[in-house]
Structure formats: structure tokens, C-alpha cells
C-alpha positions in Angstrom: -16.4 181.4 -63.0 -18.5 178.7 -61.2 -16.5 176.1 -63.1 -13.2 177.6 -61.9 -14.5 177.6 -58.3 -15.8 174.0 -58.6 -12.5 172.9 -60.0 -10.6 174.6 -57.3 -12.8 173.1 -54.6 -12.4 169.6 -56.1 -8.6 170.0 -56.2 -8.7 171.1 -52.6 -10.8 168.1 -51.6 -8.5 165.7 -53.5 -5.4 167.2 -51.8 -7.2 167.0 -48.4 -8.0 163.3 -48.9 -4.5 162.6 -50.2 -3.0 164.2 -47.1 -5.3 162.3 -44.7 -4.6 159.0 -46.5 -0.9 159.6 -46.4 -1.1 160.5 -42.8 -3.0 157.3 -42.0 -0.4 155.2 -43.9 2.4 156.9 -41.9 0.6 156.3 -38.6 0.1 152.6 -39.1 3.8 151.6 -38.4 3.8 153.8 -35.4 0.8 151.9 -33.9 2.6 148.6 -34.6 5.7 149.9 -33.0 3.8 150.8 -29.9 2.3 147.4 -29.7 5.7 145.7 -30.0 7.1 148.0 -27.4 4.3 147.1 -25.0 5.1 143.4 -25.3 8.8 142.8 -24.5 8.3 139.1 -25.5 6.9 139.7 -28.9 10.0 138.3 -30.7 10.0 135.0 -28.7 6.3 134.2 -28.4 5.6 130.8 -29.9 9.3 129.8 -29.9 10.4 126.4 -28.5 13.4 125.7 -26.3 14.3 122.0 -25.9 15.9 120.7 -22.7 16.9 117.3 -21.4 18.1 115.9 -18.1 17.7 113.2 -15.5 14.3 114.4 -14.1 11.7 111.7 -14.5 8.4 110.9 -12.9 7.5 113.2 -10.0 10.6 115.3 -10.4 9.8 116.0 -14.1 6.3 117.1 -13.2 7.6 119.4 -10.5 10.1 120.9 -12.9 7.5 121.5 -15.6 5.1 123.1 -13.1 7.9 125.4 -11.8 8.5 126.9 -15.2 4.9 127.2 -16.3 4.5 130.8 -15.1 7.5 131.8 -17.2 6.1 130.0 -20.2 2.8 131.8 -19.9 4.5 135.2 -19.4 6.9 134.9 -22.4 5.1 132.5 -24.7 8.2 130.3 -24.9 7.6 126.6 -24.8 10.2 124.8 -22.7 10.0 121.2 -23.9 11.7 119.0 -21.3 12.6 115.4 -21.9 13.9 113.3 -19.0 15.6 110.0 -19.1 16.9 107.4 -16.6 19.7 106.7 -19.1 20.5 110.4 -19.4 24.3 110.0 -19.1 24.4 107.7 -22.1 21.8 109.4 -24.2 23.2 113.0 -23.9 26.6 111.8 -25.1 25.0 110.4 -28.3 23.0 113.6 -28.9 25.9 116.0 -28.3 28.6 114.0 -30.2 26.1 113.4 -33.0 25.7 117.2 -33.5 22.1 117.3 -32.3 22.1 118.5 -28.7 19.1 120.0 -26.9 19.2 123.7 -26.4 19.7 123.3 -22.6 21.0 120.3 -20.7 20.6 119.7 -17.0 23.7 117.9 -15.5 23.4 116.3 -12.1 27.2 115.7 -12.2 29.4 118.7 -13.2 32.1 116.2 -14.1 30.0 115.0 -17.1 29.4 118.6 -18.2 33.2 119.3 -17.9 33.8 116.6 -20.5 31.7 118.5 -23.0 33.2 121.8 -22.1 36.7 120.5 -22.7 35.7 119.5 -26.2 34.3 122.9 -27.0 30.6 122.0 -27.2 29.3 124.3 -24.5 28.4 128.0 -24.9 30.2 130.5 -22.6 27.5 132.2 -20.6 29.8 135.2 -20.1 29.2 136.1 -23.8 25.4 135.7 -24.0 23.9 136.6 -20.6 23.7 139.6 -18.3 26.5 138.4 -16.0 26.1 141.3 -13.6 22.6 139.9 -12.7 24.0 136.3 -12.6 26.9 137.2 -10.3 24.6 139.2 -8.0 22.4 136.2 -7.4 25.0 133.5 -6.4 27.7 133.4 -3.8 31.2 133.2 -5.3 31.5 129.4 -4.7 28.6 128.6 -7.1 30.3 130.7 -9.8 33.6 129.1 -9.1 32.1 125.6 -9.6 30.5 126.6 -12.8 33.8 127.9 -14.3 35.4 125.3 -16.4 38.3 124.9 -18.8 37.4 125.0 -22.5 39.8 124.8 -25.5 40.1 128.6 -25.7 40.2 129.3 -21.9 38.0 129.2 -18.9 34.2 129.7 -19.5 31.1 130.1 -17.4 29.7 126.7 -18.3 26.4 126.7 -16.5 23.9 127.9 -13.9 22.9 126.1 -10.7 19.3 125.2 -10.4 18.0 122.7 -7.7 20.5 121.8 -5.1 20.7 119.8 -1.8 23.0 119.9 1.2 25.0 117.1 2.7 26.8 118.7 5.8 23.9 117.7 8.1 23.9 115.8 11.4 20.6 114.1 12.2 19.3 113.1 15.7 16.3 111.8 17.6 15.0 115.1 18.9 12.7 113.7 21.6 15.3 111.5 23.2 18.1 114.1 22.6 16.1 116.8 24.4 15.1 114.4 27.2 18.7 113.4 27.8 19.6 117.1 28.2 22.0 117.2 25.3 22.5 120.5 23.4 23.1 121.1 19.7 26.8 121.9 19.1 27.6 125.0 17.2 31.4 124.5 17.2 33.7 121.5 16.7 34.8 121.8 20.3 31.2 121.6 21.4 30.7 118.5 19.2 33.7 116.8 20.8 32.2 117.6 24.2 28.9 116.1 23.2 30.6 112.9 22.0 32.3 112.6 25.4 28.9 113.1 27.2 27.2 110.4 25.2 30.1 108.0 25.8 30.0 108.8 29.5 26.3 107.9 29.5 27.2 104.5 28.1 26.1 104.9 24.5 27.7 105.3 21.1 27.6 108.8 19.7 27.5 107.9 16.0 25.5 105.7 13.7 27.5 105.0 10.5 27.1 102.6 7.6 28.7 102.6 4.1 27.3 99.4 2.6 25.5 100.1 -0.7 25.8 97.1 -3.0 28.1 97.8 -5.9 28.4 101.4 -4.7 29.6 100.4 -1.2 32.0 103.1 0.2 30.4 106.2 -1.2 29.2 107.3 2.2 32.8 107.2 3.4 33.9 109.4 0.6 31.3 112.0 1.7 32.9 112.1 5.1 36.4 112.5 3.6 35.1 115.4 1.5 33.5 117.0 4.6 36.8 116.8 6.5 38.8 118.2 3.5 36.6 121.3 3.5 37.1 121.7 7.3 40.9 121.0 7.5 42.4 122.6 4.4 41.7 125.3 1.8 39.2 125.4 -1.0 42.2 125.6 -3.4 43.5 122.3 -2.1 40.0 120.8 -2.3 39.8 121.9 -6.0 43.4 120.6 -6.7 42.5 117.3 -5.1 39.3 116.9 -7.1 41.3 117.7 -10.3 44.0 115.2 -9.6 46.7 117.8 -8.9 46.9 117.0 -5.2 47.5 113.3 -4.5 45.5 111.2 -2.1 48.8 110.4 -0.5 49.5 114.0 0.5 49.5 115.5 4.0 46.3 117.4 3.3 44.2 114.4 2.1 45.8 112.0 4.6 45.0 114.5 7.4 41.3 114.7 6.3 41.0 110.9 6.3 42.7 110.6 9.7 40.3 113.2 11.1 37.4 111.0 10.0 39.1 107.9 11.4 39.7 109.5 14.7 35.9 109.5 15.1 35.0 106.2 13.4 37.7 104.0 14.8 37.8 105.2 18.5 36.4 102.7 21.0 32.7 102.9 21.4 32.4 105.9 19.1 30.3 104.2 16.4 27.5 101.7 17.0 28.7 98.3 15.9 32.3 99.3 15.9 34.8 99.8 13.1 34.1 96.5 11.3 30.3 97.0 11.5 30.6 100.2 9.4 31.5 98.5 6.2 28.7 95.9 6.5 25.9 98.2 7.6 23.7 99.6 4.9 23.8 103.4 4.6 20.0 103.5 4.7 19.7 101.2 7.8 22.4 103.0 9.8 20.3 105.8 11.2 17.4 103.6 12.3 19.2 102.6 15.5 18.7 106.2 16.7 15.0 105.6 16.9 15.1 102.4 18.9 13.9 102.4 22.5 16.3 103.3 24.0 18.5 104.7 21.2 21.6 102.7 20.4 23.3 105.8 18.8 22.6 109.5 18.7 24.1 111.2 15.6 24.1 110.4 11.9 25.7 112.6 9.2 24.0 112.4 5.8 22.3 114.5 3.1 18.6 115.6 3.4 17.5 112.6 1.3 18.1 110.3 4.3 14.8 111.0 5.9 13.1 108.7 3.4 15.0 105.8 5.2 13.7 106.8 8.7 11.0 104.8 10.3 7.5 105.7 9.2 5.3 108.3 10.9 8.1 110.4 12.3 7.5 114.2 12.3 10.3 116.6 11.4 11.1 119.0 14.1 9.3 116.9 16.7 10.6 113.3 16.4 13.8 114.2 14.6 15.9 117.2 13.6 19.4 118.1 12.3 22.2 120.6 12.8 25.1 121.8 10.6 28.3 119.7 10.9 30.5 122.4 12.6 33.7 123.7 11.0 36.9 122.4 12.5 39.1 125.4 11.8 37.4 128.8 11.8 40.0 129.9 9.2 38.0 127.9 6.6 34.7 129.5 7.4 31.4 127.5 7.3 31.7 125.3 4.2 28.9 123.1 3.0 29.2 120.0 0.9 26.5 120.1 -1.8 25.0 118.2 -4.7 22.7 119.6 -7.4 21.9 120.3 -11.0 23.8 122.7 -13.3 22.1 123.9 -16.5 24.3 124.3 -19.6 23.5 126.0 -22.9 24.3 124.2 -26.3 22.5 126.4 -28.8 22.5 130.2 -29.0 19.2 131.9 -29.9 17.4 134.8 -28.2 14.7 132.5 -26.6 17.4 130.2 -25.2 19.3 133.1 -23.7 16.1 134.3 -22.1 15.4 130.9 -20.5 19.0 130.7 -19.2 18.7 134.2 -17.7 15.5 133.0 -16.0 17.3 130.0 -14.6 19.7 132.4 -12.8 16.8 133.5 -10.6 15.0 132.0 -7.6 11.7 132.3 -9.5 12.8 129.4 -11.7 12.6 127.0 -8.8 10.0 128.8 -6.6 7.2 126.4 -7.6 9.4 123.3 -7.0 10.5 124.7 -3.6 6.9 125.2 -2.6 6.0 121.7 -3.8 8.9 120.2 -1.7 12.1 118.5 -2.7 14.1 121.4 -4.0 16.5 123.8 -2.4 17.4 127.1 -4.2 21.0 128.4 -4.4 19.8 131.8 -5.5 20.2 134.9 -3.3 16.8 136.2 -4.3 14.9 133.1 -3.1 12.8 133.4 0.0 12.7 131.1 3.1 9.0 131.7 3.2 8.7 129.6 0.0 9.6 126.4 1.9 6.6 124.5 3.0 8.3 121.8 5.2 10.6 122.0 8.2 13.5 120.0 6.7 13.8 121.9 3.3 13.6 125.3 5.1 16.4 124.4 7.5 18.6 122.9 4.7 18.1 126.1 2.7 19.2 128.2 5.8 22.3 126.1 6.1 23.2 126.6 2.4 22.3 130.4 2.6 24.5 130.8 5.7 27.5 129.0 4.1 30.6 131.0 3.5 31.6 128.5 0.7 30.1 125.5 -1.0 31.7 122.7 -2.9 30.2 119.8 -4.9 30.6 116.2 -3.9 34.2 115.5 -4.8 33.9 111.9 -5.9 31.2 113.0 -8.5 33.8 115.4 -10.0 36.6 112.9 -10.2 37.1 110.6 -13.2 34.7 107.6 -12.9 37.6 105.2 -12.4 38.5 107.0 -9.2 35.4 108.8 -7.9 33.0 105.9 -8.4 35.7 103.2 -8.4 39.0 103.1 -6.4 37.9 105.9 -4.0 34.9 103.9 -2.9 36.7 100.5 -2.9 39.8 101.6 -1.1 38.0 103.5 1.6 35.9 100.4 2.3 39.1 98.3 2.5 40.7 100.8 4.9 37.6 101.1 7.1 37.1 97.4 7.3 40.8 96.9 8.3 41.6 94.9 5.1 44.1 97.5 4.1 46.4 100.1 5.7 45.8 103.7 5.0 49.2 103.8 3.1 48.2 101.0 0.8 44.7 102.4 0.2 46.0 105.9 -0.7 48.7 104.5 -3.1 46.1 102.3 -4.8 43.8 105.3 -5.4 46.6 107.4 -6.8 47.7 104.7 -9.1 44.2 104.3 -10.5 44.0 108.0 -11.7 43.8 108.1 -15.5 46.8 109.5 -17.3 
């Protein structure tokens, strides 16, 4: 009887241990699942995402610092390689079948070349586009939409940008003279008249830039295109569908000429514009007394101002007003667009991150970057100029990229520069200049 009891007890203990053991084996995967669920980045930790672009030296450092918090959070290593010969090197990499995962293009026209050949991944298919669209005004999305072999795709996301529709002035002297910042085109015209009546030239303008002489004139034409005709016409013009010798483009150039060529309007006169360096042009505003009062240029121009000037005290800027309210408040911009060439989960995650202000927050705080994202904060900007440029871009009803940068090189960085210089200097008539540009457009 004792043997039977002992055997029974032994069997019960064996069954009990077996049950506990099985239970522990079943619980182990559950614990692992909970751990994975607690870490949404478990699948991408330790992964590498390669990226290339034109950022070098200090810009490269600022970019790398700006993405560091994302790398620490996700465990993804964004390996960025910058090059001063980026335009040439990226062509070799892409055409050779070995592109980086993500490429930063400072010129959308270059990206467009790769899109047309089918190399670029359509972000509509791999990202949460509801989040992307919620964080950009429509113009940024429009400029990132490009024609691929199988139809239009969302070719990239805008990262760091800068604004060009800015008019700079000597704030101390401007205020002392009793001038007021114009908010409308009519007020700008009245300001010009006041400065002329006081015996000075309103504008400081120079377009000399060595082999690139004339680019500053093309910026003015682009500004006037955005203010005197529709965005559709601007896009058609950039694409070569609207000729330079058209009423719309001719009208924009004539609007510029009405300022530049009028007697006394520009310091040094019409002929002086073509021989004055773009970087030297604004310096006459800071002479004592000023020889001119206004200078239109992008936010980079402050590096050409005399030393020891303080933003907001010695100089300031205002938005170049719209000419026709029907076209809203357009802003001419430049910037960087990030495109995706390889599709993996970690690359998708990095691209989704680039659609947020957080991706440039560190760079904004360090200075030298403006965010196009709706979720960015003006409080991030640590200097007066960057903050005000950001406000101009945030308040824009539309933005368009520098048109000459979007055109084929033979035009945008060739005949457009050259023929505008010839026209401004008086060497060519407007008719001849426009016909020459149109004839240079590649077939």
C-alpha cells in the first residue's frame, strides 16, 4: 500500500514539474514579445542609412548634430558624406547602380533628371503622406512633385531652406530719415519717390559675379514673375513651356526695368549695375551719408556687409511686397530637397523624420538654417535675421524655387545670365535678348 501511495505521489510530482516547466517555456516568448513591444525601434537598431549631399565643413557638422537625437532614440546610424564635387559624384554613383540611401539635392533640377530616368522612389508609396502633407504648405509639395516614367511622383522632402524675397536697409539712418517700412507695392513706390525727392538713389544693385555675372538679375525677374502672373505660368516658364518672349515674362522683366533704368533710381545708374559686384552693391547703404537705401537679396548677403554691424540695430529687412494682391504673398526660395533611392524600413523611418521640424531643430538653433515645416517653432531661432526670414516664409501664401536653378544649365546658368547682363548694360535690346534665350533652350 505504501508503495502504491509513493508511486502515486511521485507521478503527481512529475506531472507538476512537467506542467510548471511547460508553463515557463510558454511564458518565455510572451516576455520577449513584451520587450519588443516596449521598444518600437527594435527592428532598426544598429542599422545604417547612407546619405550624401553638398554639406561640407561647418554645414556638415551642423547637419550631423541636428540628427544626433534621432540616431540616439532609434539606434539608426545616419552616415552622411558631403562633397564639394557633389553634382558630378552623385551622377556616377546613381548611374553606376550604387546610390546612397538618401541624397540631398540643393538644386531640384538635378533631382528631376534622376526622377525622369526612374531612379527615385515615390514617397507616396512608402511614407505616411497624411503626416507629410499636414506639415508643409501646398507649394512645397507641388515643388517636390516630379514626372517619372510611370507618372508623377512625390520625389523628395524639403529640409533646410532660405528666403530671397528680402529688402535690406540701414536701419539707423532709415529711422533717422523718418522713412517707414512699406507693406504694399504702392507704399514701396511712395518710399522710392520720397528718397528721390531727398536727393538720393533708392536702390543699390549689382549683378557682377565673375563667370556667373547676371544671376542676381535673374533673381529679380523671378521675383517679378511671382508678383505679376500666376504660379501656373511661373511653372510653365521654368519648364520651357512658356517662352521668354511671351507677354508674361516680358512684363516681369519690364517691371524690373522700370525700377532699374529710371533716372536716379539705382546708385551708379543703369550701366553701373552690370559692373558692380553683387557683394559690394549693398555696402554703399552703410556709407556716411548713405548713397543708396534699399537692396534686395537673400539672407546670405549679410556676410558681405561691413564688419561689426548688429542685426536689428544697424540693419534690418522687410518682405518685398506683392504687386498684385490676386497673387497673394509669394516668396522666392532656395533650399535642400532629400530624395530616397533605396527602400528599407530604416530608410523609410529616416525619411519620415525629415518631414518634421525636429530634423532641423538643432541646425536652426545653431544658426544658418530655416525650417519649411509647419511644426517648427519661431522660438528655436537664436538670431534676429533667421527668425525674421522664417516668419516671412511661414507667412507666405506660396513659395517657388529659384527659377534659373530649375531650368536646363544651358539656359538657367547660361543664356539667362548672359542675356540679362547684355540687356541691363544696354548692349542688347530686350527683343534680341529674349529671342537669344529662347533659341538656347535644349530640344
